[in-house]
N, C-alpha and C positions, 0 to 999 in steps of 0.2 A: 411544536415538536421541539424537544430539547436534544442537544448534542452532548455526548458523554465522552470524556477524554480519560483514557486509562494508560498509564505508563507501566511497562513491563520489563522486568530484567530478562536477560537472555534465557535464564533457566525457566522463567515463568512463560516466556514466549514459546520455548520448546514444549513445555507442559500443555500449553493451549493447542499447539499444533498436533500433539498426540491425542488430545481429546477430539479434536476435529477429524482426525484420521479414524478414530473409534466410531464416531458418529456417521461418518460417510460409509465406512465399511458396514455398519449396521443397516444402512439403506440399501445395500446390495451392491455397492461398488467395491468389490473385492481387490481389484488391480490398482486402486488409487493409492499413491505414496503421499502420505499426509494430506490426503484430501484434495489438494489443488491441481494435480496434473489433469483432471478431468474438466477444469475450467476453461472457458473460452476467453474470459476477462478476469484479471487478478488486479486488486487494488490493494496494495501493501501499504499499510498505515499504523504498524505496531511500534515504530521508534526503536526497532532492534536492528543495528547494523547488519547489512548484507544476509539478512535472515532467509530471504527467499533465494534458492539457488536454482541452477538449471534442472536439478532433479525434481523440482516442484512445479515446474512449467511445461504445459502441453505445447508441442510444436505448433507454431503459427498463432499461439494465444497473444492477447493484448495485455500488456503489463503497464500498470500506472503505479509509480513509486511516489508515495506522499511522505513517507517516513523521513525523519531528519535526525542524524546522529553526528556529533563532532568526535572525530578521532584524530589526534596529533594536529589539531588546528586546521583539520580538513573536514568538509561536510560530506557525508556519505548518506545513502539511503537505505532502505529495508531490503532492496534488491541487489544482488551481486551483479552489477550492470555488465561487466565484461563476459561473464559466463552466459548470462541469460540472453544478451542481445544476439548471440549466434542462433538461437532457437525460437525466439519470440517473432511474431509477426510484426508487432509494433511495441515500442518501449519508450517510457519518458526517461530522460537523464535526470540525475540528481547530483549537484543542484542545476537549476535552470528549466526544469520540466514544468511542474505544477504550480510553482511560485508565482509566475506572472498572472495565471488565471486566478489564483487565490487573491492576489491583490486587486485584480480587476473586479471580482465579486464583492470583496470587501468595500471597495469605493462605491460600487453601484448600491450595495445595501445602506451605506452611510448616507448617500445621496437621497435614496427613498425615504429613510428615516427622517432626514431633514425636512423634506417635502410634507411627510405626514404630520410634523410638528408645526408646519407652517413657517419654518425658518427661511425658506426659499420659495 
């Protein structure tokens, strides 16, 4: 499997959310706002600062923020943390949420690759 990375401007991200909204509503979910309020788990990884707001999150949902954007020398995620934490059942902070797991997985994969190459 290959991973594909796509960077979007805020306008492009909004357009993508509108397309998702259309697709979800076409599937019969007429009350969904931009598709995601019906989700039990949201993984935000668009790279668009604070794109996911409380209006997008179903009460009690688990929200995982993987997006990273620098604004005024500060790192923020794709989720409006302050607004969403009030309704989410669980939420990762940004920074400090998924980063340690990403590093751990990277190190584990590097070690496995070294073993496969016979380096260790």
